DSSP file (Angstrom, degrees, kcal/mol; ACC not computed):
  #  RESIDUE AA STRUCTURE BP1 BP2  ACC     N-H-->O    O-->H-N    N-H-->O    O-->H-N    TCO  KAPPA ALPHA  PHI   PSI    X-CA   Y-CA   Z-CA
    1    1 A M              0   0    0      0, 0.0     9,-0.2     0, 0.0     2,-0.1   0.000 360.0 360.0 360.0 137.3  -53.6   -2.5   44.3
    2    2 A A  E     -A    9   0A   0      7,-1.9     7,-2.9    51,-0.1     2,-0.6  -0.412 360.0-132.2 -72.1 154.8  -54.7   -3.1   40.7
    3    3 A Q  E     -Ab   8  55A   0     51,-2.6    53,-3.8     5,-0.2     2,-0.6  -0.954  23.7-175.4-110.1 114.7  -56.9   -6.1   39.9
    4    4 A I  E >  S-Ab   7  56A   0      3,-3.0     3,-1.8    -2,-0.6    53,-0.2  -0.948  75.6 -23.3-114.0 115.0  -55.5   -8.0   36.9
    5    5 A N  T 3  S-     0   0    0     51,-3.0    -1,-0.2    -2,-0.6    52,-0.1   0.885 128.8 -50.6  48.9  43.7  -57.8  -10.9   35.8
    6    6 A G  T 3  S+     0   0    0     50,-0.4    -1,-0.3     1,-0.2    51,-0.1   0.441 118.2 108.4  82.4   0.0  -59.2  -10.9   39.3
    7    7 A R  E <  S-A    4   0A   0     -3,-1.8    -3,-3.0     2,-0.0     2,-0.3  -0.890  72.9-114.1-113.0 140.5  -55.9  -11.1   41.1
    8    8 A P  E     -A    3   0A   0      0, 0.0     2,-0.4     0, 0.0    -5,-0.2  -0.545  34.8-177.7 -73.4 133.3  -54.3   -8.2   43.1
    9    9 A V  E     -A    2   0A   0     -7,-2.9    -7,-1.9    -2,-0.3     2,-0.6  -0.993  20.8-139.6-134.2 125.5  -51.1   -6.8   41.6
   10   10 A E        -     0   0    0     -2,-0.4     2,-0.5    -9,-0.2    42,-0.0  -0.743  18.9-158.9 -85.0 122.1  -49.1   -4.1   43.2
   11   11 A L        -     0   0    0     -2,-0.6    41,-0.1     1,-0.1     3,-0.1  -0.869  13.5-158.6-103.2 134.2  -47.8   -1.7   40.5
   12   12 A S  S    S+     0   0    0     -2,-0.5     2,-0.3     1,-0.1    -1,-0.1   0.672  78.7   6.6 -81.3 -16.8  -44.8    0.5   41.3
   13   13 A D  S    S-     0   0    0     37,-0.1     2,-0.3    38,-0.0    -1,-0.1  -0.952  92.7 -77.9-154.8 166.3  -45.7    3.0   38.7
   14   14 A T        -     0   0    0     -2,-0.3     2,-0.3    -3,-0.1    37,-0.2  -0.578  54.5-163.8 -69.5 135.0  -48.5    3.9   36.2
   15   15 A L  B     -E   50   0B   0     35,-2.4    35,-3.2    -2,-0.3     2,-0.2  -0.865  18.6-130.5-123.0 154.4  -48.2    1.6   33.2
   16   16 A T     >  -     0   0    0     -2,-0.3     4,-2.2    33,-0.2    30,-0.2  -0.512  40.2-103.6 -86.1 170.6  -49.5    1.5   29.6
   17   17 A V  H  > S+     0   0    0     28,-1.7     4,-2.7    31,-0.5     5,-0.2   0.917 124.2  53.1 -62.5 -41.7  -51.2   -1.7   28.4
   18   18 A N  H  > S+     0   0    0     27,-0.9     4,-2.0     1,-0.2    -1,-0.2   0.899 109.3  48.6 -60.9 -40.3  -48.0   -2.6   26.4
   19   19 A Q  H  > S+     0   0    0     26,-0.2     4,-2.5     2,-0.2    -1,-0.2   0.890 110.9  50.3 -65.9 -38.4  -45.9   -2.1   29.6
   20   20 A L  H  X S+     0   0    0     -4,-2.2     4,-2.5     2,-0.2    -2,-0.2   0.925 107.8  53.6 -65.6 -43.6  -48.3   -4.3   31.6
   21   21 A K  H  X>S+     0   0    0     -4,-2.7     5,-2.8     1,-0.2     4,-0.6   0.923 111.5  46.1 -54.2 -45.8  -48.1   -7.0   28.9
   22   22 A E  H ><5S+     0   0    0     -4,-2.0     3,-0.8     1,-0.2    -1,-0.2   0.917 111.2  51.0 -64.3 -45.0  -44.3   -6.9   29.2
   23   23 A K  H 3<5S+     0   0    0     -4,-2.5    -1,-0.2     1,-0.2    -2,-0.2   0.865 114.9  43.6 -61.3 -37.1  -44.4   -7.0   33.0
   24   24 A L  H 3<5S-     0   0    0     -4,-2.5    -1,-0.2    -5,-0.1    -2,-0.2   0.496 113.3-117.9 -88.4  -3.8  -46.7  -10.0   32.9
   25   25 A G  T <<5 +     0   0    0     -3,-0.8     2,-0.6    -4,-0.6    -3,-0.2   0.780  55.6 160.3  73.8  26.4  -44.8  -11.8   30.1
   26   26 A I      < +     0   0    0     -5,-2.8    -1,-0.2    -6,-0.2    -2,-0.1  -0.730  12.2 168.5 -84.7 120.0  -47.6  -11.7   27.7
   27   27 A T        +     0   0    0     -2,-0.6    -1,-0.2    -5,-0.0    -5,-0.1   0.508  37.1 115.2-108.0  -8.7  -46.3  -12.2   24.1
   28   28 A A        -     0   0    0      1,-0.1     3,-0.1    -7,-0.1    -2,-0.0  -0.314  48.8-161.0 -63.3 144.4  -49.6  -12.8   22.3
   29   29 A T  S    S+     0   0    0      1,-0.1     2,-0.9    32,-0.1    -1,-0.1   0.623  75.6  74.2-100.1 -18.4  -50.6  -10.1   19.8
   30   30 A R        +     0   0    0     31,-0.2    31,-2.7     2,-0.0     2,-0.3  -0.824  69.7 146.9 -99.6 101.1  -54.3  -11.0   19.6
   31   31 A L  E     -C   60   0A   0     -2,-0.9     2,-0.5    29,-0.2    29,-0.2  -0.931  44.4-147.8-133.5 153.0  -55.7   -9.7   22.9
   32   32 A A  E     -C   59   0A   0     27,-2.6    27,-2.9    -2,-0.3     2,-0.4  -0.998  26.3-172.7-115.0 126.9  -58.9   -8.2   24.3
   33   33 A V  E     -CD  58  40A   0      7,-0.6     7,-3.0    -2,-0.5     2,-0.5  -0.981   9.3-172.1-126.9 128.6  -58.1   -5.8   27.1
   34   34 A E  E     -CD  57  39A   0     23,-2.5    23,-2.3    -2,-0.4     2,-0.5  -0.976   2.1-170.4-118.9 128.3  -60.6   -4.1   29.3
   35   35 A V  E >  S-CD  56  38A   0      3,-2.4     3,-1.8    -2,-0.5    21,-0.2  -0.979  74.3 -20.0-121.3 120.1  -59.6   -1.4   31.7
   36   36 A D  T 3  S-     0   0    0     19,-3.3    -1,-0.1    -2,-0.5    20,-0.1   0.868 129.9 -47.9  50.8  42.9  -62.1   -0.2   34.3
   37   37 A G  T 3  S+     0   0    0     18,-0.4     2,-0.5     1,-0.2    -1,-0.3   0.441 115.0 113.7  85.3  -0.7  -65.0   -1.5   32.3
   38   38 A T  E <   -D   35   0A   0     -3,-1.8    -3,-2.4     0, 0.0     2,-0.4  -0.924  61.8-137.5-110.3 121.4  -63.9    0.0   28.9
   39   39 A L  E     -D   34   0A   0     -2,-0.5     2,-0.3    -5,-0.2    -5,-0.2  -0.601  25.3-144.2 -73.9 129.7  -62.8   -2.3   26.1
   40   40 A L  E     -D   33   0A   0     -7,-3.0    -7,-0.6    -2,-0.4     5,-0.0  -0.738   5.2-131.8-101.2 143.7  -59.7   -0.9   24.5
   41   41 A Y    >   -     0   0    0     -2,-0.3     3,-2.6     1,-0.1     4,-0.3  -0.671  30.5-114.9 -82.4 146.1  -58.7   -1.0   20.8
   42   42 A P  G >  S+     0   0    0      0, 0.0     3,-1.7     0, 0.0     4,-0.3   0.823 115.5  63.4 -52.4 -33.9  -55.1   -2.2   20.2
   43   43 A E  G 3  S+     0   0    0      1,-0.3     3,-0.2     2,-0.1     4,-0.1   0.643 100.8  53.5 -69.0 -10.2  -54.2    1.3   18.9
   44   44 A N  G X> S+     0   0    0     -3,-2.6     4,-2.5     1,-0.2     3,-0.9   0.398  77.0  99.3-100.3   2.3  -55.0    2.7   22.3
   45   45 A F  T <4 S+     0   0    0     -3,-1.7   -28,-1.7    -4,-0.3   -27,-0.9   0.802  85.5  47.0 -61.3 -29.9  -52.7    0.3   24.2
   46   46 A E  T 34 S+     0   0    0     -4,-0.3    -1,-0.3    -3,-0.2    -2,-0.1   0.674 115.5  45.4 -83.0 -17.8  -50.0    3.0   24.4
   47   47 A E  T <4 S+     0   0    0     -3,-0.9    -2,-0.2    -4,-0.1    -1,-0.1   0.830  90.0  90.8 -94.7 -37.9  -52.4    5.7   25.6
   48   48 A A     <  -     0   0    0     -4,-2.5   -31,-0.5     1,-0.1     2,-0.4  -0.354  66.5-145.5 -65.8 138.5  -54.4    3.9   28.3
   49   49 A R        -     0   0    0    -33,-0.2     2,-0.5   -32,-0.1   -33,-0.2  -0.896   7.6-159.2-111.1 135.0  -53.0    4.2   31.8
   50   50 A I  B     +E   15   0B   0    -35,-3.2   -35,-2.4    -2,-0.4     2,-0.2  -0.956  18.2 173.0-114.6 125.0  -53.2    1.5   34.4
   51   51 A T    >   -     0   0    0     -2,-0.5     3,-1.8   -37,-0.2   -37,-0.1  -0.609  52.1 -88.3-120.1-179.9  -52.8    2.5   38.1
   52   52 A N  T 3  S+     0   0    0      1,-0.3   -43,-0.1    -2,-0.2   -38,-0.0   0.581 127.3  56.3 -67.8  -8.7  -53.1    0.8   41.4
   53   53 A D  T 3  S+     0   0    0    -51,-0.1    -1,-0.3     2,-0.0     2,-0.1   0.442  87.8 109.9 -97.5  -2.1  -56.8    1.7   41.3
   54   54 A S    <   -     0   0    0     -3,-1.8   -51,-2.6   -19,-0.0     2,-0.5  -0.399  56.4-150.9 -81.1 149.4  -57.4    0.0   37.9
   55   55 A V  E     -b    3   0A   0    -53,-0.2   -19,-3.3    -2,-0.1   -18,-0.4  -0.986  26.1-175.6-115.6 119.8  -59.4   -3.2   37.3
   56   56 A V  E     -bC   4  35A   0    -53,-3.8   -51,-3.0    -2,-0.5     2,-0.4  -0.936  18.6-169.1-124.0 137.6  -58.0   -4.9   34.2
   57   57 A E  E     - C   0  34A   0    -23,-2.3   -23,-2.5    -2,-0.4     2,-0.5  -0.998   7.5-171.6-121.6 128.2  -59.1   -8.0   32.2
   58   58 A V  E     - C   0  33A   0     -2,-0.4     2,-0.5   -25,-0.2   -25,-0.2  -0.983   3.8-176.3-121.5 121.4  -56.7   -9.4   29.7
   59   59 A I  E     - C   0  32A   0    -27,-2.9   -27,-2.6    -2,-0.5     2,-0.4  -0.974  17.4-143.3-122.6 124.2  -58.0  -12.2   27.4
   60   60 A T  E     - C   0  31A   0     -2,-0.5     2,-0.4   -29,-0.2   -29,-0.2  -0.728  18.2-138.3 -84.9 129.5  -55.8  -13.9   24.8
   61   61 A L        -     0   0    0    -31,-2.7     2,-0.4    -2,-0.4   -31,-0.2  -0.753  19.6-170.9 -92.9 133.2  -57.6  -14.8   21.6
   62   62 A V        -     0   0    0     -2,-0.4     2,-0.2     2,-0.0   -31,-0.0  -0.985   5.6-155.7-126.3 130.3  -56.9  -18.2   20.1
   63   63 A G        +     0   0    0     -2,-0.4     2,-0.3     2,-0.0    -2,-0.0  -0.639  32.5 115.0-100.3 163.2  -58.1  -19.3   16.7
   64   64 A G              0   0    0     -2,-0.2    -2,-0.0     1,-0.1     0, 0.0  -0.915 360.0 360.0 159.0 177.1  -58.6  -22.8   15.5
   65   65 A G              0   0    0     -2,-0.3    -1,-0.1     0, 0.0    -2,-0.0   0.420 360.0 360.0-125.0 360.0  -61.1  -25.3   14.3
């Protein structure tokens, strides 16, 4: 099982970060995503692969004063 933000998630298939965002219902465009200890640039969200062995942290960035 993959670990997404510390919670176990069973994935039926290998996913890209964008597919994972869709699966989790994340609509935010300003994100920090780490997969297996590597921080990803948004341009790599379609290339990075997430499997049931992956550890993923997704952090939504919020601006304000």
